[in-house]
ZAMARGU-4260 file (C-alpha; in steps of 0.2 Angstrom, whole numbers, plus 5000, padded with zeros to 4 digits):
<rodrens>
0) 5162/4966/5080 | 5158/4949/5077 | 5144/4948/5090 | 5136/4964/5084 | 5117/4963/5078
5) 5118/4979/5068 | 5131/4985/5058 | 5135/5002/5049 | 5146/5004/5033 | 5147/5022/5024
10) 5151/5024/5005 | 5148/5040/4995 | 5137/5048/5006 | 5126/5033/5011 | 5124/5025/5027
15) 5119/5007/5026 | 5113/5001/5044 | 5111/4981/5042 | 5100/4971/5054 | 5109/4956/5056
20) 5099/4945/5067 | 5094/4933/5056 | 5092/4917/5071 | 5077/4927/5077 | 5070/4935/5061
25) 5079/4953/5066 | 5067/4954/5081 | 5069/4969/5090 | 5077/4962/5105 | 5086/4974/5120
30) 5104/4971/5110 | 5095/4975/5092 | 5088/4989/5097 | 5103/4997/5108 | 5113/4995/5093
35) 5101/5001/5080 | 5099/5018/5091 | 5118/5020/5092 | 5120/5016/5072 | 5105/5028/5070
40) 5113/5042/5080 | 5131/5039/5073 | 5124/5041/5055 | 5114/5056/5059 | 5128/5065/5068
45) 5141/5062/5054 | 5141/5076/5040 | 5149/5064/5027 | 5131/5053/5029 | 5119/5060/5017
50) 5106/5046/5016 | 5103/5031/5026 | 5097/5015/5020 | 5089/5001/5033 | 5094/4985/5025
55) 5093/4966/5032 | 5103/4950/5032 | 5093/4933/5030 | 5074/4931/5025 | 5066/4942/5035
60) 5066/4961/5036 | 5060/4962/5056 | 5048/4952/5064 | 5044/4965/5077 | 5047/4965/5096
65) 5057/4953/5104 | 5043/4941/5112 | 5054/4930/5122 | 5060/4945/5130 | 5042/4951/5133
70) 5033/4938/5142 | 5032/4940/5159 | 5038/4957/5161 | 5029/4971/5169 | 5022/4986/5159
75) 5036/4997/5164 | 5049/4984/5159 | 5043/4980/5142 | 5056/4983/5128 | 5042/4993/5117
80) 5045/5008/5130 | 5060/5011/5119 | 5054/5008/5103 | 5047/5028/5100 | 5064/5034/5100
85) 5070/5022/5086 | 5054/5027/5077 | 5057/5046/5079 | 5074/5043/5075 | 5070/5039/5058
90) 5056/5049/5057 | 5060/5065/5062 | 5080/5064/5059 | 5086/5076/5048 | 5093/5064/5035
95) 5081/5055/5021 | 5079/5035/5027 | 5077/5022/5014 | 5070/5007/5021 | 5075/4989/5008
100) 5065/4975/5012 | 5070/4957/5004 | 5058/4948/5014 | 5044/4949/5027 | 5039/4965/5038
105) 5027/4960/5055 | 5022/4972/5069 | 5036/4984/5074 | 5046/4981/5059 | 5030/4989/5047
110) 5031/5002/5060 | 5050/5004/5055 | 5045/5001/5036 | 5032/5017/5039 | 5043/5027/5049
115) 5055/5028/5034 | 5054/5042/5020 | 5055/5029/5006 | 5052/5010/5006 | 5055/4997/4992
120) 5053/4980/4993 | 5053/4962/4984 | 5039/4958/4978 | 5042/4942/4988 | 5040/4952/5004
125) 5024/4951/5015 | 5017/4961/5028 | 5006/4960/5042 | 5000/4970/5059 | 4999/4953/5068
130) 4997/4961/5086 | 4980/4956/5088 | 4981/4940/5086 | 4993/4939/5101 | 4983/4949/5112
135) 4992/4966/5110 | 4989/4982/5102 | 4998/4991/5087 | 4998/5008/5096 | 5016/5014/5095
140) 5016/5009/5078 | 5001/5018/5074 | 5012/5035/5076 | 5021/5031/5059 | 5008/5019/5049
145) 4991/5027/5050 | 4996/5043/5041 | 5002/5033/5027 | 4988/5021/5025 | 4970/5022/5016
150) 4958/5022/5031 | 4949/5007/5024 | 4964/4997/5023 | 4969/5002/5040 | 4954/4997/5047
155) 4955/4980/5037 | 4973/4975/5041 | 4974/4982/5060 | 4959/4972/5065 | 4960/4955/5055
160) 4980/4953/5057 | 4979/4946/5038 | 4995/4945/5028 | 4996/4956/5012 | 5008/4956/4999
165) 5021/4971/4994 | 5011/4975/4979 | 4996/4978/4990 | 5007/4986/5001 | 5012/5000/4988
170) 4993/5003/4984 | 4989/5007/5001 | 5002/5017/5003 | 5014/5009/5015 | 5027/5007/5003
175) 5033/5015/4988 | 5036/5000/4975 | 5038/4983/4975 | 5050/4976/4964 | 5056/4959/4958
180) 5071/4953/4970 | 5084/4955/4958 | 5079/4973/4955 | 5080/4977/4973 | 5098/4984/4975
185) 5097/4995/4959 | 5079/5002/4963 | 5087/5008/4979 | 5104/5014/4971 | 5090/5024/4958
190) 5086/5032/4974 | 5100/5036/4985 | 5109/5042/4969 | 5094/5055/4968 | 5095/5058/4986
195) 5112/5062/4988 | 5110/5078/4975 | 5100/5087/4986 | 5106/5101/4998 | 5109/5093/5015
200) 5101/5108/5024 | 5086/5110/5010 | 5085/5090/5012 | 5082/5092/5030 | 5070/5108/5032
205) 5059/5098/5017 | 5057/5083/5028 | 5052/5093/5041 | 5040/5102/5032 | 5033/5085/5026
210) 5029/5081/5044 | 5019/5099/5045 | 5002/5103/5042 | 5001/5115/5029 | 5007/5132/5032
215) 4998/5149/5026 | 5009/5157/5013 | 5018/5170/5024 | 5026/5157/5032 | 5031/5147/5018
220) 5036/5162/5009 | 5049/5166/5023 | 5056/5150/5023 | 5057/5149/5004 | 5065/5167/5002
225) 5078/5162/5017 | 5081/5147/5008 | 5085/5155/4991 | 5097/5168/5000 | 5107/5154/5009
230) 5122/5147/5008 | 5118/5133/5001 | 5104/5140/4991 | 5117/5152/4983 | 5130/5139/4980
235) 5115/5127/4971 | 5110/5141/4959 | 5129/5146/4955 | 5133/5128/4951 | 5115/5127/4939
240) 5121/5142/4929 | 5139/5135/4928 | 5133/5117/4923 | 5142/5108/4937 | 5138/5100/4953
245) 5134/5108/4968 | 5148/5107/4981 | 5135/5096/4993 | 5136/5084/4980 | 5147/5068/4984
250) 5163/5067/4973 | 5157/5084/4962
</rodrens>
């Protein structure tokens, strides 16, 4: 649809969800939030989708909440109330999510980056937790951001609102890597090519494992043995022995 602010396209197991609201720097407006939730749900429910890539048009990845809509609204009517659901779709959904940034992320946009399993940015991208500078608190995004950041960096950047570059974002754990802009597509494809090789059930369970506290050996042994004996595990073992790709790999 021409008036969509978020688009989805699926190709060879990769669903690319693109924020396309450059007129307001891809801010999280009511319409954009609704469409993003809908496309994330569609990608999660589609058995043909193995990996989700969050992309954007325009020079900015996401500027955070739409402040025009926030002005004058009571606490219960603020758009930020819908934001945890979006972050949880990204963070706890069963499919790996890659955030691809060709440009800046601010506030809630950084929360999306942190919620993704893998984040790749162009070296020209910048980041900032700008909330304190407009008199609000980066509370919701702290759930996804703080587990990523070095504690000293979190205190400094949350409290000052200072802008920092992609190289520092990688150093403090916010993103996986910063690459030249002309290498961004290739770097994202490198990750998607690797991720589609993983068994979908195993990827979902591994993603859940990464969110959990370290378990005891008995619990982890049970999980491991069950997957060795599972239909997916047995297919992977046979495929390895036969020197072929498992049946879950797109195009195998």
